[in-house]
mmCIF file of the N, C-alpha and C atoms, coordinates in Angstrom:
data_MODEL
# 
_entry.id   MODEL 
# 
loop_
_atom_site.group_PDB 
_atom_site.id 
_atom_site.type_symbol 
_atom_site.label_atom_id 
_atom_site.label_alt_id 
_atom_site.label_comp_id 
_atom_site.label_asym_id 
_atom_site.label_entity_id 
_atom_site.label_seq_id 
_atom_site.pdbx_PDB_ins_code 
_atom_site.Cartn_x 
_atom_site.Cartn_y 
_atom_site.Cartn_z 
_atom_site.occupancy 
_atom_site.B_iso_or_equiv 
_atom_site.pdbx_formal_charge 
_atom_site.auth_seq_id 
_atom_site.auth_comp_id 
_atom_site.auth_asym_id 
_atom_site.auth_atom_id 
_atom_site.pdbx_PDB_model_num 
ATOM 1   N N  . MET A 1 1  ? 0.653   -1.094 0.038   1.00 0.00 ? 1  MET A N  1 
ATOM 2   C CA . MET A 1 1  ? 0.002   0.152  0.162   1.00 0.00 ? 1  MET A CA 1 
ATOM 3   C C  . MET A 1 1  ? 0.957   1.197  0.065   1.00 0.00 ? 1  MET A C  1 
ATOM 4   N N  . VAL A 1 2  ? 0.268   2.164  -0.788  1.00 0.00 ? 2  VAL A N  1 
ATOM 5   C CA . VAL A 1 2  ? 1.097   3.539  -0.731  1.00 0.00 ? 2  VAL A CA 1 
ATOM 6   C C  . VAL A 1 2  ? 0.156   4.690  -0.061  1.00 0.00 ? 2  VAL A C  1 
ATOM 7   N N  . GLN A 1 3  ? 0.596   5.182  0.835   1.00 0.00 ? 3  GLN A N  1 
ATOM 8   C CA . GLN A 1 3  ? -0.137  6.293  1.615   1.00 0.00 ? 3  GLN A CA 1 
ATOM 9   C C  . GLN A 1 3  ? -0.166  7.658  1.005   1.00 0.00 ? 3  GLN A C  1 
ATOM 10  N N  . THR A 1 4  ? -1.076  8.191  0.456   1.00 0.00 ? 4  THR A N  1 
ATOM 11  C CA . THR A 1 4  ? -1.224  9.546  -0.078  1.00 0.00 ? 4  THR A CA 1 
ATOM 12  C C  . THR A 1 4  ? -2.109  10.304 0.770   1.00 0.00 ? 4  THR A C  1 
ATOM 13  N N  . ILE A 1 5  ? -2.071  11.637 0.494   1.00 0.00 ? 5  ILE A N  1 
ATOM 14  C CA . ILE A 1 5  ? -2.803  12.614 0.896   1.00 0.00 ? 5  ILE A CA 1 
ATOM 15  C C  . ILE A 1 5  ? -4.452  12.302 1.163   1.00 0.00 ? 5  ILE A C  1 
ATOM 16  N N  . GLY A 1 6  ? -4.761  11.460 -0.117  1.00 0.00 ? 6  GLY A N  1 
ATOM 17  C CA . GLY A 1 6  ? -6.339  11.143 -0.100  1.00 0.00 ? 6  GLY A CA 1 
ATOM 18  C C  . GLY A 1 6  ? -6.569  9.644  0.418   1.00 0.00 ? 6  GLY A C  1 
ATOM 19  N N  . GLY A 1 7  ? -5.482  9.093  0.977   1.00 0.00 ? 7  GLY A N  1 
ATOM 20  C CA . GLY A 1 7  ? -5.718  7.781  1.847   1.00 0.00 ? 7  GLY A CA 1 
ATOM 21  C C  . GLY A 1 7  ? -4.610  6.737  1.371   1.00 0.00 ? 7  GLY A C  1 
ATOM 22  N N  . GLN A 1 8  ? -5.015  5.379  1.356   1.00 0.00 ? 8  GLN A N  1 
ATOM 23  C CA . GLN A 1 8  ? -4.043  4.435  0.842   1.00 0.00 ? 8  GLN A CA 1 
ATOM 24  C C  . GLN A 1 8  ? -4.488  4.005  -0.409  1.00 0.00 ? 8  GLN A C  1 
ATOM 25  N N  . LEU A 1 9  ? -3.588  3.720  -1.601  1.00 0.00 ? 9  LEU A N  1 
ATOM 26  C CA . LEU A 1 9  ? -3.797  2.841  -2.761  1.00 0.00 ? 9  LEU A CA 1 
ATOM 27  C C  . LEU A 1 9  ? -3.071  2.076  -2.677  1.00 0.00 ? 9  LEU A C  1 
ATOM 28  N N  . THR A 1 10 ? -3.407  0.805  -3.371  1.00 0.00 ? 10 THR A N  1 
ATOM 29  C CA . THR A 1 10 ? -2.582  -0.215 -3.512  1.00 0.00 ? 10 THR A CA 1 
ATOM 30  C C  . THR A 1 10 ? -1.594  -0.283 -4.735  1.00 0.00 ? 10 THR A C  1 
ATOM 31  N N  . TYR A 1 11 ? -0.803  -1.034 -4.997  1.00 0.00 ? 11 TYR A N  1 
ATOM 32  C CA . TYR A 1 11 ? 0.334   -0.951 -6.018  1.00 0.00 ? 11 TYR A CA 1 
ATOM 33  C C  . TYR A 1 11 ? -0.551  -1.175 -7.177  1.00 0.00 ? 11 TYR A C  1 
ATOM 34  N N  . ASP A 1 12 ? -1.614  -2.111 -7.315  1.00 0.00 ? 12 ASP A N  1 
ATOM 35  C CA . ASP A 1 12 ? -2.312  -2.308 -8.347  1.00 0.00 ? 12 ASP A CA 1 
ATOM 36  C C  . ASP A 1 12 ? -3.314  -1.012 -8.692  1.00 0.00 ? 12 ASP A C  1 
ATOM 37  N N  . GLU A 1 13 ? -3.780  -0.425 -7.822  1.00 0.00 ? 13 GLU A N  1 
ATOM 38  C CA . GLU A 1 13 ? -4.589  0.346  -8.010  1.00 0.00 ? 13 GLU A CA 1 
ATOM 39  C C  . GLU A 1 13 ? -3.738  1.733  -8.697  1.00 0.00 ? 13 GLU A C  1 
ATOM 40  N N  . LEU A 1 14 ? -2.571  1.820  -8.247  1.00 0.00 ? 14 LEU A N  1 
ATOM 41  C CA . LEU A 1 14 ? -1.709  2.884  -8.861  1.00 0.00 ? 14 LEU A CA 1 
ATOM 42  C C  . LEU A 1 14 ? -1.457  2.385  -10.224 1.00 0.00 ? 14 LEU A C  1 
ATOM 43  N N  . ARG A 1 15 ? -0.968  1.393  -10.489 1.00 0.00 ? 15 ARG A N  1 
ATOM 44  C CA . ARG A 1 15 ? -0.919  0.509  -11.823 1.00 0.00 ? 15 ARG A CA 1 
ATOM 45  C C  . ARG A 1 15 ? -1.802  1.071  -12.628 1.00 0.00 ? 15 ARG A C  1 
ATOM 46  N N  . LEU A 1 16 ? -3.098  0.887  -12.310 1.00 0.00 ? 16 LEU A N  1 
ATOM 47  C CA . LEU A 1 16 ? -4.482  1.038  -13.123 1.00 0.00 ? 16 LEU A CA 1 
ATOM 48  C C  . LEU A 1 16 ? -4.537  2.366  -13.299 1.00 0.00 ? 16 LEU A C  1 
ATOM 49  N N  . LEU A 1 17 ? -4.140  3.726  -12.421 1.00 0.00 ? 17 LEU A N  1 
ATOM 50  C CA . LEU A 1 17 ? -4.050  5.013  -12.553 1.00 0.00 ? 17 LEU A CA 1 
ATOM 51  C C  . LEU A 1 17 ? -3.043  5.203  -13.831 1.00 0.00 ? 17 LEU A C  1 
ATOM 52  N N  . ARG A 1 18 ? -2.031  4.652  -13.679 1.00 0.00 ? 18 ARG A N  1 
ATOM 53  C CA . ARG A 1 18 ? -0.974  4.976  -14.674 1.00 0.00 ? 18 ARG A CA 1 
ATOM 54  C C  . ARG A 1 18 ? -1.493  4.474  -16.022 1.00 0.00 ? 18 ARG A C  1 
ATOM 55  N N  . GLN A 1 19 ? -2.042  3.406  -16.147 1.00 0.00 ? 19 GLN A N  1 
ATOM 56  C CA . GLN A 1 19 ? -2.556  2.909  -17.495 1.00 0.00 ? 19 GLN A CA 1 
ATOM 57  C C  . GLN A 1 19 ? -3.591  3.865  -17.897 1.00 0.00 ? 19 GLN A C  1 
ATOM 58  N N  . LEU A 1 20 ? -4.558  4.320  -17.050 1.00 0.00 ? 20 LEU A N  1 
ATOM 59  C CA . LEU A 1 20 ? -5.351  5.264  -17.567 1.00 0.00 ? 20 LEU A CA 1 
ATOM 60  C C  . LEU A 1 20 ? -4.943  6.713  -17.913 1.00 0.00 ? 20 LEU A C  1 
ATOM 61  N N  . GLU A 1 21 ? -3.840  7.037  -17.559 1.00 0.00 ? 21 GLU A N  1 
ATOM 62  C CA . GLU A 1 21 ? -3.043  8.244  -17.588 1.00 0.00 ? 21 GLU A CA 1 
ATOM 63  C C  . GLU A 1 21 ? -2.565  8.329  -19.310 1.00 0.00 ? 21 GLU A C  1 
ATOM 64  N N  . ARG A 1 22 ? -2.288  7.124  -19.497 1.00 0.00 ? 22 ARG A N  1 
ATOM 65  C CA . ARG A 1 22 ? -1.921  6.853  -21.032 1.00 0.00 ? 22 ARG A CA 1 
ATOM 66  C C  . ARG A 1 22 ? -3.201  6.750  -21.936 1.00 0.00 ? 22 ARG A C  1 
ATOM 67  N N  . GLY A 1 23 ? -4.138  6.751  -21.483 1.00 0.00 ? 23 GLY A N  1 
ATOM 68  C CA . GLY A 1 23 ? -5.354  6.845  -22.420 1.00 0.00 ? 23 GLY A CA 1 
ATOM 69  C C  . GLY A 1 23 ? -6.788  6.009  -21.748 1.00 0.00 ? 23 GLY A C  1 
ATOM 70  N N  . ASP A 1 24 ? -7.759  6.550  -21.949 1.00 0.00 ? 24 ASP A N  1 
ATOM 71  C CA . ASP A 1 24 ? -9.123  5.732  -21.660 1.00 0.00 ? 24 ASP A CA 1 
ATOM 72  C C  . ASP A 1 24 ? -9.051  4.353  -22.149 1.00 0.00 ? 24 ASP A C  1 
ATOM 73  N N  . GLN A 1 25 ? -9.725  3.464  -21.204 1.00 0.00 ? 25 GLN A N  1 
ATOM 74  C CA . GLN A 1 25 ? -9.754  2.135  -21.527 1.00 0.00 ? 25 GLN A CA 1 
ATOM 75  C C  . GLN A 1 25 ? -11.353 2.005  -21.487 1.00 0.00 ? 25 GLN A C  1 
ATOM 76  N N  . THR A 1 26 ? -11.714 0.991  -22.568 1.00 0.00 ? 26 THR A N  1 
ATOM 77  C CA . THR A 1 26 ? -13.000 0.419  -22.501 1.00 0.00 ? 26 THR A CA 1 
ATOM 78  C C  . THR A 1 26 ? -13.078 -0.769 -22.024 1.00 0.00 ? 26 THR A C  1 
ATOM 79  N N  . ILE A 1 27 ? -14.184 -1.207 -21.093 1.00 0.00 ? 27 ILE A N  1 
ATOM 80  C CA . ILE A 1 27 ? -14.243 -2.463 -20.445 1.00 0.00 ? 27 ILE A CA 1 
ATOM 81  C C  . ILE A 1 27 ? -15.641 -3.077 -20.890 1.00 0.00 ? 27 ILE A C  1 
ATOM 82  N N  . GLY A 1 28 ? -15.762 -4.236 -21.417 1.00 0.00 ? 28 GLY A N  1 
ATOM 83  C CA . GLY A 1 28 ? -17.121 -4.848 -21.508 1.00 0.00 ? 28 GLY A CA 1 
ATOM 84  C C  . GLY A 1 28 ? -17.228 -5.426 -20.207 1.00 0.00 ? 28 GLY A C  1 
ATOM 85  N N  . ASP A 1 29 ? -18.735 -5.806 -20.316 1.00 0.00 ? 29 ASP A N  1 
ATOM 86  C CA . ASP A 1 29 ? -19.475 -6.541 -18.970 1.00 0.00 ? 29 ASP A CA 1 
ATOM 87  C C  . ASP A 1 29 ? -18.514 -7.692 -18.542 1.00 0.00 ? 29 ASP A C  1 
ATOM 88  N N  . ASN A 1 30 ? -17.914 -8.514 -19.543 1.00 0.00 ? 30 ASN A N  1 
ATOM 89  C CA . ASN A 1 30 ? -17.513 -9.707 -19.334 1.00 0.00 ? 30 ASN A CA 1 
ATOM 90  C C  . ASN A 1 30 ? -15.801 -9.680 -18.890 1.00 0.00 ? 30 ASN A C  1 
ATOM 91  N N  . GLN A 1 31 ? -15.323 -8.587 -18.679 1.00 0.00 ? 31 GLN A N  1 
ATOM 92  C CA . GLN A 1 31 ? -14.013 -8.290 -18.188 1.00 0.00 ? 31 GLN A CA 1 
ATOM 93  C C  . GLN A 1 31 ? -14.120 -7.952 -16.954 1.00 0.00 ? 31 GLN A C  1 
ATOM 94  N N  . PRO A 1 32 ? -12.885 -8.404 -16.040 1.00 0.00 ? 32 PRO A N  1 
ATOM 95  C CA . PRO A 1 32 ? -12.981 -8.079 -14.674 1.00 0.00 ? 32 PRO A CA 1 
ATOM 96  C C  . PRO A 1 32 ? -12.512 -6.648 -14.653 1.00 0.00 ? 32 PRO A C  1 
ATOM 97  N N  . ARG A 1 33 ? -13.036 -5.730 -13.521 1.00 0.00 ? 33 ARG A N  1 
ATOM 98  C CA . ARG A 1 33 ? -12.924 -4.496 -13.287 1.00 0.00 ? 33 ARG A CA 1 
ATOM 99  C C  . ARG A 1 33 ? -11.844 -4.231 -12.328 1.00 0.00 ? 33 ARG A C  1 
ATOM 100 N N  . GLY A 1 34 ? -11.498 -5.384 -11.502 1.00 0.00 ? 34 GLY A N  1 
ATOM 101 C CA . GLY A 1 34 ? -10.192 -5.256 -10.406 1.00 0.00 ? 34 GLY A CA 1 
ATOM 102 C C  . GLY A 1 34 ? -10.611 -4.219 -9.577  1.00 0.00 ? 34 GLY A C  1 
ATOM 103 N N  . GLY A 1 35 ? -9.595  -3.315 -9.438  1.00 0.00 ? 35 GLY A N  1 
ATOM 104 C CA . GLY A 1 35 ? -9.793  -2.178 -8.330  1.00 0.00 ? 35 GLY A CA 1 
ATOM 105 C C  . GLY A 1 35 ? -10.410 -0.818 -8.908  1.00 0.00 ? 35 GLY A C  1 
ATOM 106 N N  . LEU A 1 36 ? -10.832 -1.065 -10.331 1.00 0.00 ? 36 LEU A N  1 
ATOM 107 C CA . LEU A 1 36 ? -11.463 0.224  -10.826 1.00 0.00 ? 36 LEU A CA 1 
ATOM 108 C C  . LEU A 1 36 ? -12.755 0.729  -10.020 1.00 0.00 ? 36 LEU A C  1 
ATOM 109 N N  . ASN A 1 37 ? -13.585 -0.186 -9.565  1.00 0.00 ? 37 ASN A N  1 
ATOM 110 C CA . ASN A 1 37 ? -14.949 0.177  -8.862  1.00 0.00 ? 37 ASN A CA 1 
ATOM 111 C C  . ASN A 1 37 ? -14.358 1.302  -7.597  1.00 0.00 ? 37 ASN A C  1 
ATOM 112 N N  . ARG A 1 38 ? -13.417 0.778  -6.923  1.00 0.00 ? 38 ARG A N  1 
ATOM 113 C CA . ARG A 1 38 ? -12.945 1.534  -5.826  1.00 0.00 ? 38 ARG A CA 1 
ATOM 114 C C  . ARG A 1 38 ? -12.506 2.724  -6.127  1.00 0.00 ? 38 ARG A C  1 
ATOM 115 N N  . LEU A 1 39 ? -11.646 3.133  -7.173  1.00 0.00 ? 39 LEU A N  1 
ATOM 116 C CA . LEU A 1 39 ? -11.080 4.347  -7.841  1.00 0.00 ? 39 LEU A CA 1 
ATOM 117 C C  . LEU A 1 39 ? -12.109 5.199  -8.365  1.00 0.00 ? 39 LEU A C  1 
ATOM 118 N N  . VAL A 1 40 ? -13.353 4.523  -8.979  1.00 0.00 ? 40 VAL A N  1 
ATOM 119 C CA . VAL A 1 40 ? -14.439 5.465  -9.337  1.00 0.00 ? 40 VAL A CA 1 
ATOM 120 C C  . VAL A 1 40 ? -15.239 5.897  -8.033  1.00 0.00 ? 40 VAL A C  1 
ATOM 121 N N  . ASP A 1 41 ? -15.644 5.050  -7.165  1.00 0.00 ? 41 ASP A N  1 
ATOM 122 C CA . ASP A 1 41 ? -16.076 5.448  -5.903  1.00 0.00 ? 41 ASP A CA 1 
ATOM 123 C C  . ASP A 1 41 ? -15.277 6.613  -5.067  1.00 0.00 ? 41 ASP A C  1 
ATOM 124 N N  . GLU A 1 42 ? -14.057 6.582  -5.084  1.00 0.00 ? 42 GLU A N  1 
ATOM 125 C CA . GLU A 1 42 ? -13.123 7.809  -4.615  1.00 0.00 ? 42 GLU A CA 1 
ATOM 126 C C  . GLU A 1 42 ? -12.740 8.700  -5.278  1.00 0.00 ? 42 GLU A C  1 
ATOM 127 N N  . GLY A 1 43 ? -13.283 8.821  -6.379  1.00 0.00 ? 43 GLY A N  1 
ATOM 128 C CA . GLY A 1 43 ? -13.111 10.060 -7.606  1.00 0.00 ? 43 GLY A CA 1 
ATOM 129 C C  . GLY A 1 43 ? -12.040 10.055 -8.267  1.00 0.00 ? 43 GLY A C  1 
ATOM 130 N N  . TYR A 1 44 ? -11.164 9.105  -8.129  1.00 0.00 ? 44 TYR A N  1 
ATOM 131 C CA . TYR A 1 44 ? -9.756  9.023  -8.873  1.00 0.00 ? 44 TYR A CA 1 
ATOM 132 C C  . TYR A 1 44 ? -9.928  8.663  -10.430 1.00 0.00 ? 44 TYR A C  1 
ATOM 133 N N  . VAL A 1 45 ? -11.144 8.163  -10.897 1.00 0.00 ? 45 VAL A N  1 
ATOM 134 C CA . VAL A 1 45 ? -11.456 7.640  -11.927 1.00 0.00 ? 45 VAL A CA 1 
ATOM 135 C C  . VAL A 1 45 ? -12.988 8.095  -12.202 1.00 0.00 ? 45 VAL A C  1 
ATOM 136 N N  . MET A 1 46 ? -13.212 8.381  -13.736 1.00 0.00 ? 46 MET A N  1 
ATOM 137 C CA . MET A 1 46 ? -14.805 8.539  -14.254 1.00 0.00 ? 46 MET A CA 1 
ATOM 138 C C  . MET A 1 46 ? -15.147 7.297  -15.078 1.00 0.00 ? 46 MET A C  1 
ATOM 139 N N  . ARG A 1 47 ? -16.264 7.072  -14.768 1.00 0.00 ? 47 ARG A N  1 
ATOM 140 C CA . ARG A 1 47 ? -16.810 5.848  -15.680 1.00 0.00 ? 47 ARG A CA 1 
ATOM 141 C C  . ARG A 1 47 ? -18.010 6.453  -16.708 1.00 0.00 ? 47 ARG A C  1 
ATOM 142 N N  . ARG A 1 48 ? -18.060 6.225  -17.718 1.00 0.00 ? 48 ARG A N  1 
ATOM 143 C CA . ARG A 1 48 ? -19.120 6.449  -18.541 1.00 0.00 ? 48 ARG A CA 1 
ATOM 144 C C  . ARG A 1 48 ? -19.629 5.349  -19.325 1.00 0.00 ? 48 ARG A C  1 
ATOM 145 N N  . LEU A 1 49 ? -20.788 5.380  -19.607 1.00 0.00 ? 49 LEU A N  1 
ATOM 146 C CA . LEU A 1 49 ? -21.433 4.105  -20.059 1.00 0.00 ? 49 LEU A CA 1 
ATOM 147 C C  . LEU A 1 49 ? -21.447 4.303  -21.534 1.00 0.00 ? 49 LEU A C  1 
ATOM 148 N N  . LEU A 1 50 ? -21.005 3.663  -22.471 1.00 0.00 ? 50 LEU A N  1 
ATOM 149 C CA . LEU A 1 50 ? -21.071 3.486  -23.859 1.00 0.00 ? 50 LEU A CA 1 
ATOM 150 C C  . LEU A 1 50 ? -22.245 2.961  -24.468 1.00 0.00 ? 50 LEU A C  1 
ATOM 151 N N  . ASN A 1 51 ? -22.690 1.932  -23.946 1.00 0.00 ? 51 ASN A N  1 
ATOM 152 C CA . ASN A 1 51 ? -23.858 1.219  -24.147 1.00 0.00 ? 51 ASN A CA 1 
ATOM 153 C C  . ASN A 1 51 ? -23.974 0.133  -23.273 1.00 0.00 ? 51 ASN A C  1 
ATOM 154 N N  . PRO A 1 52 ? -25.101 -0.719 -23.069 1.00 0.00 ? 52 PRO A N  1 
ATOM 155 C CA . PRO A 1 52 ? -25.365 -1.320 -22.090 1.00 0.00 ? 52 PRO A CA 1 
ATOM 156 C C  . PRO A 1 52 ? -24.321 -2.418 -21.591 1.00 0.00 ? 52 PRO A C  1 
ATOM 157 N N  . SER A 1 53 ? -23.454 -2.902 -22.676 1.00 0.00 ? 53 SER A N  1 
ATOM 158 C CA . SER A 1 53 ? -22.450 -3.780 -22.144 1.00 0.00 ? 53 SER A CA 1 
ATOM 159 C C  . SER A 1 53 ? -21.012 -2.959 -22.168 1.00 0.00 ? 53 SER A C  1 
ATOM 160 N N  . GLN A 1 54 ? -20.645 -1.937 -22.348 1.00 0.00 ? 54 GLN A N  1 
ATOM 161 C CA . GLN A 1 54 ? -19.432 -1.407 -22.285 1.00 0.00 ? 54 GLN A CA 1 
ATOM 162 C C  . GLN A 1 54 ? -19.257 -0.032 -21.538 1.00 0.00 ? 54 GLN A C  1 
ATOM 163 N N  . THR A 1 55 ? -18.325 0.104  -20.903 1.00 0.00 ? 55 THR A N  1 
ATOM 164 C CA . THR A 1 55 ? -18.084 1.273  -20.051 1.00 0.00 ? 55 THR A CA 1 
ATOM 165 C C  . THR A 1 55 ? -16.758 1.889  -20.456 1.00 0.00 ? 55 THR A C  1 
ATOM 166 N N  . VAL A 1 56 ? -16.573 3.306  -20.596 1.00 0.00 ? 56 VAL A N  1 
ATOM 167 C CA . VAL A 1 56 ? -15.116 3.797  -20.624 1.00 0.00 ? 56 VAL A CA 1 
ATOM 168 C C  . VAL A 1 56 ? -14.808 4.323  -19.318 1.00 0.00 ? 56 VAL A C  1 
ATOM 169 N N  . HIS A 1 57 ? -13.361 4.367  -18.917 1.00 0.00 ? 57 HIS A N  1 
ATOM 170 C CA . HIS A 1 57 ? -12.797 4.665  -17.804 1.00 0.00 ? 57 HIS A CA 1 
ATOM 171 C C  . HIS A 1 57 ? -11.733 5.604  -18.033 1.00 0.00 ? 57 HIS A C  1 
ATOM 172 N N  . SER A 1 58 ? -11.926 6.919  -17.221 1.00 0.00 ? 58 SER A N  1 
ATOM 173 C CA . SER A 1 58 ? -10.970 8.076  -17.612 1.00 0.00 ? 58 SER A CA 1 
ATOM 174 C C  . SER A 1 58 ? -10.264 8.430  -16.258 1.00 0.00 ? 58 SER A C  1 
ATOM 175 N N  . ILE A 1 59 ? -8.919  8.800  -16.060 1.00 0.00 ? 59 ILE A N  1 
ATOM 176 C CA . ILE A 1 59 ? -8.615  9.229  -15.115 1.00 0.00 ? 59 ILE A CA 1 
ATOM 177 C C  . ILE A 1 59 ? -8.977  10.729 -14.805 1.00 0.00 ? 59 ILE A C  1 
ATOM 178 N N  . THR A 1 60 ? -9.459  11.019 -13.575 1.00 0.00 ? 60 THR A N  1 
ATOM 179 C CA . THR A 1 60 ? -9.784  12.440 -13.162 1.00 0.00 ? 60 THR A CA 1 
ATOM 180 C C  . THR A 1 60 ? -8.496  13.468 -12.765 1.00 0.00 ? 60 THR A C  1 
ATOM 181 N N  . ALA A 1 61 ? -8.539  14.663 -12.475 1.00 0.00 ? 61 ALA A N  1 
ATOM 182 C CA . ALA A 1 61 ? -7.537  15.421 -11.870 1.00 0.00 ? 61 ALA A CA 1 
ATOM 183 C C  . ALA A 1 61 ? -7.120  14.864 -10.801 1.00 0.00 ? 61 ALA A C  1 
ATOM 184 N N  . LYS A 1 62 ? -7.975  14.365 -9.853  1.00 0.00 ? 62 LYS A N  1 
ATOM 185 C CA . LYS A 1 62 ? -7.753  13.822 -8.565  1.00 0.00 ? 62 LYS A CA 1 
ATOM 186 C C  . LYS A 1 62 ? -6.932  12.621 -8.688  1.00 0.00 ? 62 LYS A C  1 
ATOM 187 N N  . GLY A 1 63 ? -7.030  11.857 -9.815  1.00 0.00 ? 63 GLY A N  1 
ATOM 188 C CA . GLY A 1 63 ? -6.187  10.525 -9.780  1.00 0.00 ? 63 GLY A CA 1 
ATOM 189 C C  . GLY A 1 63 ? -5.064  11.057 -10.427 1.00 0.00 ? 63 GLY A C  1 
ATOM 190 N N  . ARG A 1 64 ? -5.029  11.910 -11.401 1.00 0.00 ? 64 ARG A N  1 
ATOM 191 C CA . ARG A 1 64 ? -3.606  12.745 -11.834 1.00 0.00 ? 64 ARG A CA 1 
ATOM 192 C C  . ARG A 1 64 ? -2.693  13.088 -10.627 1.00 0.00 ? 64 ARG A C  1 
ATOM 193 N N  . ALA A 1 65 ? -3.472  13.926 -9.833  1.00 0.00 ? 65 ALA A N  1 
ATOM 194 C CA . ALA A 1 65 ? -2.664  14.383 -8.474  1.00 0.00 ? 65 ALA A CA 1 
ATOM 195 C C  . ALA A 1 65 ? -2.058  13.533 -7.590  1.00 0.00 ? 65 ALA A C  1 
ATOM 196 N N  . VAL A 1 66 ? -2.781  12.319 -7.442  1.00 0.00 ? 66 VAL A N  1 
ATOM 197 C CA . VAL A 1 66 ? -2.445  11.327 -6.412  1.00 0.00 ? 66 VAL A CA 1 
ATOM 198 C C  . VAL A 1 66 ? -1.244  10.460 -7.117  1.00 0.00 ? 66 VAL A C  1 
ATOM 199 N N  . LEU A 1 67 ? -1.278  10.310 -8.325  1.00 0.00 ? 67 LEU A N  1 
ATOM 200 C CA . LEU A 1 67 ? 0.054   9.700  -9.090  1.00 0.00 ? 67 LEU A CA 1 
ATOM 201 C C  . LEU A 1 67 ? 1.101   10.557 -8.829  1.00 0.00 ? 67 LEU A C  1 
ATOM 202 N N  . HIS A 1 68 ? 0.907   11.835 -9.010  1.00 0.00 ? 68 HIS A N  1 
ATOM 203 C CA . HIS A 1 68 ? 2.131   12.746 -8.973  1.00 0.00 ? 68 HIS A CA 1 
ATOM 204 C C  . HIS A 1 68 ? 2.392   12.819 -7.322  1.00 0.00 ? 68 HIS A C  1 
ATOM 205 N N  . GLU A 1 69 ? 1.752   12.534 -6.730  1.00 0.00 ? 69 GLU A N  1 
ATOM 206 C CA . GLU A 1 69 ? 2.013   12.606 -5.096  1.00 0.00 ? 69 GLU A CA 1 
ATOM 207 C C  . GLU A 1 69 ? 2.728   11.136 -4.827  1.00 0.00 ? 69 GLU A C  1 
ATOM 208 N N  . ALA A 1 70 ? 2.241   10.283 -5.374  1.00 0.00 ? 70 ALA A N  1 
ATOM 209 C CA . ALA A 1 70 ? 2.735   8.644  -5.305  1.00 0.00 ? 70 ALA A CA 1 
ATOM 210 C C  . ALA A 1 70 ? 4.316   8.645  -5.718  1.00 0.00 ? 70 ALA A C  1 
ATOM 211 N N  . GLU A 1 71 ? 4.679   9.351  -6.814  1.00 0.00 ? 71 GLU A N  1 
ATOM 212 C CA . GLU A 1 71 ? 6.033   9.458  -7.316  1.00 0.00 ? 71 GLU A CA 1 
ATOM 213 C C  . GLU A 1 71 ? 6.962   9.321  -6.418  1.00 0.00 ? 71 GLU A C  1 
ATOM 214 N N  . GLY A 1 72 ? 7.053   10.077 -5.441  1.00 0.00 ? 72 GLY A N  1 
ATOM 215 C CA . GLY A 1 72 ? 7.792   10.323 -4.673  1.00 0.00 ? 72 GLY A CA 1 
ATOM 216 C C  . GLY A 1 72 ? 7.839   9.346  -3.216  1.00 0.00 ? 72 GLY A C  1 
ATOM 217 N N  . ASN A 1 73 ? 6.713   8.370  -3.197  1.00 0.00 ? 73 ASN A N  1 
ATOM 218 C CA . ASN A 1 73 ? 6.551   7.410  -2.205  1.00 0.00 ? 73 ASN A CA 1 
ATOM 219 C C  . ASN A 1 73 ? 6.869   6.036  -2.925  1.00 0.00 ? 73 ASN A C  1 
ATOM 220 N N  . ASP A 1 74 ? 6.922   5.884  -4.216  1.00 0.00 ? 74 ASP A N  1 
ATOM 221 C CA . ASP A 1 74 ? 7.115   4.492  -4.863  1.00 0.00 ? 74 ASP A CA 1 
ATOM 222 C C  . ASP A 1 74 ? 8.380   3.908  -4.232  1.00 0.00 ? 74 ASP A C  1 
# 
């Protein structure tokens, strides 16, 4: 776990944020969402529904800020 101002994020959650920093990700219903649900709930990631079976996930300003902060803690 990495301690940030916003709380604690796992290394997997930070990895997901880094992936989203490179570009939005589309996820179908049959694909695992891993830690994305918590990142959405905490405001680090935004979820948009494309259609009933696909969502797009994008990093938010809060997500970028926590990545910048975590760079010094990794």
